[in-house]
C-alpha positions in Angstrom: -26.5 -24.8 -6.2 -26.0 -26.6 -2.9 -24.4 -24.6 -0.1 -20.7 -25.4 0.2 -19.5 -27.1 3.4 -15.8 -26.2 3.5 -15.1 -22.7 4.8 -11.8 -20.7 4.8 -9.8 -21.2 8.0 -9.4 -17.4 8.0 -12.3 -15.4 6.6 -10.3 -12.1 6.8 -10.0 -10.7 3.3 -10.1 -7.0 4.2 -7.9 -4.6 2.1 -6.7 -2.8 5.3 -6.1 -3.6 8.0 -5.2 -6.8 6.3 -5.1 -10.4 7.6 -2.4 -11.2 10.1 0.3 -13.6 8.9 -0.3 -17.3 9.1 0.5 -18.7 12.6 0.4 -15.2 14.2 0.2 -15.2 17.9 0.3 -11.9 19.8 1.7 -13.7 22.8 4.9 -14.4 20.9 5.8 -10.8 20.2 9.0 -9.4 21.8 7.3 -7.0 24.3 10.2 -5.8 26.5 9.8 -2.3 25.0 6.3 -1.9 26.5 6.1 0.7 29.2 9.5 2.0 28.2 10.3 5.3 26.5 10.7 5.2 22.8 13.8 7.4 23.3 15.4 4.8 25.7 18.3 2.8 24.4 15.9 -0.2 24.1 13.2 1.8 22.3 15.7 3.4 19.9 17.1 -0.1 19.2 13.7 -1.4 18.2 12.8 1.6 16.1 16.2 1.6 14.5 15.6 -2.1 13.6 12.4 -1.1 11.9 14.5 1.1 9.6 17.5 -1.1 9.1 15.6 -4.4 8.7 13.3 -2.8 6.2 16.2 -1.6 4.1 17.9 -5.0 4.3 14.9 -7.1 3.5 13.7 -4.9 0.7 17.2 -4.7 -0.8 17.2 -0.9 -1.0 20.0 0.8 -2.9 23.0 2.2 -1.0 22.2 5.7 0.4 18.4 5.2 0.6 17.0 6.2 4.0 14.1 4.7 5.9 12.0 6.4 8.6 9.0 5.5 10.8 6.5 8.4 10.7 3.1 9.2 11.9 -0.3 9.0 10.2 0.1 5.7 8.3 0.8 5.8 4.5 -1.2 9.0 4.3 1.1 10.7 6.8 4.2 9.6 4.9 2.8 10.8 1.5 1.8 14.2 3.1 5.3 14.7 4.6 6.8 14.2 1.1 4.3 16.4 -0.7 4.5 19.3 1.7 8.3 19.1 2.1 9.5 18.4 -1.4 7.1 20.0 -3.9 7.4 23.5 -5.2 10.6 24.1 -7.1 9.4 22.3 -10.2 6.1 21.7 -11.9 4.2 18.6 -10.9 2.7 15.7 -12.9 0.2 13.9 -10.6 -1.3 10.7 -11.9 -4.6 9.2 -10.6 -6.7 6.2 -11.4 -8.5 5.7 -8.1 -9.5 7.5 -4.9 -6.2 7.8 -3.1 -4.4 9.1 -6.2 -7.3 11.6 -6.6 -6.7 12.6 -3.0 -3.1 13.6 -3.9 -4.5 15.7 -6.8 -6.7 17.6 -4.3 -3.8 18.2 -1.9 -1.5 19.4 -4.6 -4.0 21.6 -6.4 -6.3 22.9 -3.6 -4.2 22.7 -0.5 -0.6 23.5 -1.7 -2.1 25.5 -4.6 0.9 24.8 -6.8 0.8 26.8 -10.0 2.3 24.4 -12.6 0.3 21.1 -12.2 -0.4 18.6 -14.9 -3.3 16.4 -13.7 -3.6 13.0 -15.5 -6.7 11.3 -14.2 -8.7 8.3 -15.6 -11.6 6.3 -14.2 -11.7 3.1 -12.2 -10.4 0.2 -14.2 -8.1 2.2 -16.5 -4.6 3.6 -16.1 -3.0 6.7 -17.4 -0.8 7.0 -20.6 2.7 6.9 -19.1 4.2 8.1 -22.4 2.7 11.6 -21.7 4.4 12.0 -18.3 6.9 15.0 -18.2 9.9 14.0 -16.1 11.2 17.6 -16.1 8.5 17.9 -13.4 8.2 16.0 -10.1 5.9 13.0 -10.6 3.4 11.8 -8.0 1.6 8.5 -8.3 0.3 5.4 -6.6 2.0 2.1 -7.6 -1.1 0.1 -6.9 -4.6 1.5 -6.8 -5.9 -0.1 -3.7 -9.5 0.9 -4.4 -9.5 0.1 -8.1 -7.3 -3.0 -8.3 -5.2 -1.4 -11.0 -1.4 -1.4 -10.7 1.6 0.0 -12.6 2.8 -3.0 -14.7 6.5 -2.0 -14.5 8.9 0.9 -14.2 10.1 1.0 -17.8 8.4 4.3 -18.3 10.5 6.1 -15.7 13.8 7.4 -17.1 17.0 7.0 -15.1 18.1 10.5 -16.0 14.9 12.2 -14.9 15.2 15.9 -13.8 12.3 15.8 -11.3 11.6 13.5 -8.3 9.3 10.5 -8.4 7.1 10.3 -5.4 5.4 6.9 -5.2 2.6 5.9 -2.8 3.3 2.2 -2.7 1.3 1.1 0.3 -0.3 -2.0 -1.2 2.6 -2.8 -3.4 5.7 -3.0 -1.1 6.5 -6.6 -0.3 4.1 -7.8 -3.0 5.3 -6.4 -6.3 8.7 -5.8 -7.8 9.6 -2.1 -7.4 12.4 -0.4 -9.4 13.9 1.3 -6.3 16.5 3.2 -8.3 13.8 4.9 -10.3 11.8 5.9 -7.2 12.9 8.9 -5.1 10.2 8.7 -2.4 8.4 5.5 -1.5 5.7 5.3 1.2 3.7 2.4 2.7 2.0 1.4 5.9 2.4 -1.7 8.1 -1.2 -2.8 7.9 -1.2 -3.8 4.2 1.0 -6.6 2.8 2.6 -7.4 6.1 -0.7 -7.5 8.0 0.7 -5.2 10.7 -1.1 -2.6 12.8 -2.3 0.8 11.8 -1.3 4.4 12.5 2.4 4.2 11.5 3.8 5.0 8.1 7.1 4.2 6.4 9.0 6.9 4.4 11.9 5.9 2.1 14.0 8.6 0.5 16.6 8.4 -2.2 19.8 10.5 -2.2 18.1 12.8 -4.8 15.2 13.4 -2.4 17.6 14.2 0.4 19.4 16.7 -1.8 16.0 18.4 -2.5 15.2 18.6 1.2 18.6 20.2 1.9 18.5 22.7 -1.0 14.8 23.8 -0.9 12.7 25.4 1.8 9.0 25.5 1.1 7.3 28.9 1.2 4.4 27.6 3.4 4.4 27.0 7.2 5.5 23.4 7.9 3.8 21.6 10.8 6.3 20.0 13.2 5.0 16.5 12.3 6.3 17.0 8.7 9.7 18.5 9.4 12.6 16.5 8.2 15.4 19.1 8.3 17.0 21.4 10.9 19.2 24.3 9.9 19.1 23.3 6.3 20.4 19.7 7.0 18.5 16.4 7.0 17.6 15.3 10.5 19.5 12.0 10.3 18.2 10.7 13.6 14.7 10.4 12.0 16.1 7.7 9.7 17.6 5.8 12.6 14.5 5.4 14.7 14.3 8.8 16.4 10.7 9.4 15.6 9.1 12.9 15.5 6.3 11.9 17.8 5.6 8.9 20.1 4.9 5.6 18.3 3.2 2.6 19.7 5.9 0.2 20.8 3.3 -2.6 20.7 2.8 -1.9 17.0 6.6 -1.7 16.5 7.0 -5.2 18.0 4.2 -6.4 15.7 6.0 -4.9 12.7 9.3 -6.5 13.6 7.5 -9.8 13.9 6.1 -9.4 10.4 9.5 -8.5 9.0 11.0 -11.6 10.6 8.2 -13.7 9.0 9.1 -12.3 5.6 12.8 -13.0 6.2 12.0 -16.6 7.2 10.0 -17.2 4.1 12.9 -16.2 1.9 12.4 -12.5 1.6 10.5 -10.4 -0.8 10.6 -12.9 -3.7 8.7 -15.3 -1.5 6.0 -12.8 -0.5 5.6 -11.8 -4.1 5.1 -15.4 -5.1 2.5 -16.0 -2.4 0.5 -12.9 -3.6 0.7 -13.9 -7.2 -0.4 -17.4 -6.4 -3.4 -15.9 -4.6 -4.3 -13.8 -7.7 -4.2 -16.9 -9.8 -6.9 -18.6 -7.7 -9.2 -15.7 -8.5 -8.1 -15.4 -12.1 -9.0 -19.0 -12.7 -12.4 -18.5 -11.0 -13.1 -15.4 -13.1 -12.2 -17.2 -16.3 -14.7 -19.9 -15.5 -17.6 -17.7 -14.5 -19.2 -15.1 -16.9 -21.0 -13.2 -14.1 -17.8 -11.9 -12.5 -15.0 -9.8 -14.1 -11.9 -7.8 -13.1 -12.4 -4.1 -12.7 -8.9 -3.6 -14.3 -9.4 -3.7 -18.0 -5.8 -4.6 -19.0 -4.6 -7.9 -17.6 -1.0 -6.4 -17.2 -2.4 -3.9 -14.7 -4.4 -6.3 -12.5 -3.4 -5.9 -8.9 -2.2 -9.0 -7.1 -3.1 -7.5 -3.7 -6.3 -5.5 -3.8 -8.2 -7.6 -6.3 -11.3 -5.6 -7.4 -14.2 -7.2 -9.4 -17.5 -6.3 -10.9 -20.5 -8.6 -10.9 -23.5 -8.9 -13.2 -25.8 -7.7 -10.5 -27.4 -4.5 -9.2 -25.7 -2.5 -6.5 -28.2 -3.7 -3.9 -27.6 -7.3 -5.0 -23.9 -6.9 -4.5 -24.4 -5.6 -1.0 -26.7 -8.6 -0.3 -23.9 -11.0 -1.5 -21.3 -9.3 0.7 -23.6 -9.4 3.7 -24.5 -13.0 3.1 -20.9 -14.1 2.9 -20.1 -12.2 6.1 -23.1 -13.8 7.9 -22.0 -17.2 6.9 -18.5 -16.4 8.3 -16.6 -17.1 5.1 -15.6 -13.6 3.9 -15.3 -10.4 6.0 -15.0 -6.9 4.6 -15.0 -7.7 0.9 -17.3 -4.9 -0.3 -15.8 -2.4 -2.8 -14.4 0.8 -1.5 -17.1 3.4 -0.8 -16.1 5.7 -3.7 -15.5 2.8 -6.2 -18.0 1.2 -8.5 -20.2 -1.4 -6.9 -18.4 -4.8 -6.6 -16.2 -6.9 -4.4 -12.6 -6.5 -3.3 -10.6 -9.5 -2.1 -7.2 -8.9 -0.5 -4.6 -11.3 -1.9 -1.5 -10.2 -0.2 1.1 -12.6 1.2 -0.6 -13.0 4.6 -3.6 -14.7 2.9 -3.4 -18.4 2.3 -4.3 -19.7 -1.2 -6.2 -22.6 0.5 -8.5 -20.0 2.0 -9.2 -18.4 -1.3 -9.8 -21.8 -2.9 -12.4 -22.5 -0.2 -14.0 -19.1 -0.7 -14.6 -19.4 -4.5 -17.5 -21.9 -4.3 -19.2 -19.7 -1.7 -19.0 -16.7 -4.1 -20.9 -18.8 -6.7 -23.4 -19.9 -4.1 -24.1 -16.4 -2.8 -24.4 -15.0 -6.3 -26.9 -17.6 -7.4 -28.8 -17.3 -4.1 -29.2 -13.5 -4.4 -29.6 -13.2 -8.2 -32.2 -16.0 -8.3 
């Protein structure tokens, strides 16, 4: 096969930090907060906007609260697990590395006594009919390292007794989420919005707030996790009064990304962009026998972190990834370190379909060159 001549305009297909939005220019950020206290009126206004604009653009139900927290999506999930779990049993669902990490935290760190672990391998998803909603339920919406997503929220009852705690970092702004069925939602800026790292977003339903105000965990609570004072929710946290000092440069970057989403037409537009990107890859996979989706069920195929297996050895896959990077057509597309050998191409809304269309012939070329 002859080497292709057309290259993607942006070769950045990393699954985190992800590609910046089309037309991004750091010089255009609103930077009047730099060098100012995050507790100044100006700083609070910007951080408050992170919370209020998130709620508005996502269309969160009345009474849901949004906070900017430390430690990216991981920090947000940890805050929820350490603050809320304990009064009920826990069903924890895992089908990739991050979900498995929450299993470890719940079983080995918190050492909770009544835990039902539902774990399956990469490419599969758990049997949702077996989830016990008398318990709190912890799960990822989209398996970033497996390319397997929850197809819908039909399995979650409206009258559940426990809380649903959802790590949705690579799903928010790219997939339809049933907000009324989710009590805790977490994500990070550097995924679908192509923002910067280190900051997490924590969204709580009124049911989650009620748990916080009625339950005190028996273990010591680090300051960075504390969301209550004197048995009452620290309301300021959900208005931009962060527990620790955030990067105001990253805050400006996040507000720029939110404005971009708003300008496109909101979440339906970013979902449509991501699904159009997945279609480019789906068409390519359908036309080439040597490449296949890691997700076995088409209904569970992620439209953000698209994971694929190749008819090639692990060493050959590494050669393909390296070759594409050397040619400057695809950066950071190797599978996650704990996942099966393969490639992972980010298809979130900040990626242009035209760049994916340009990449596909290069995938064929690299495969044929390496496999002989």
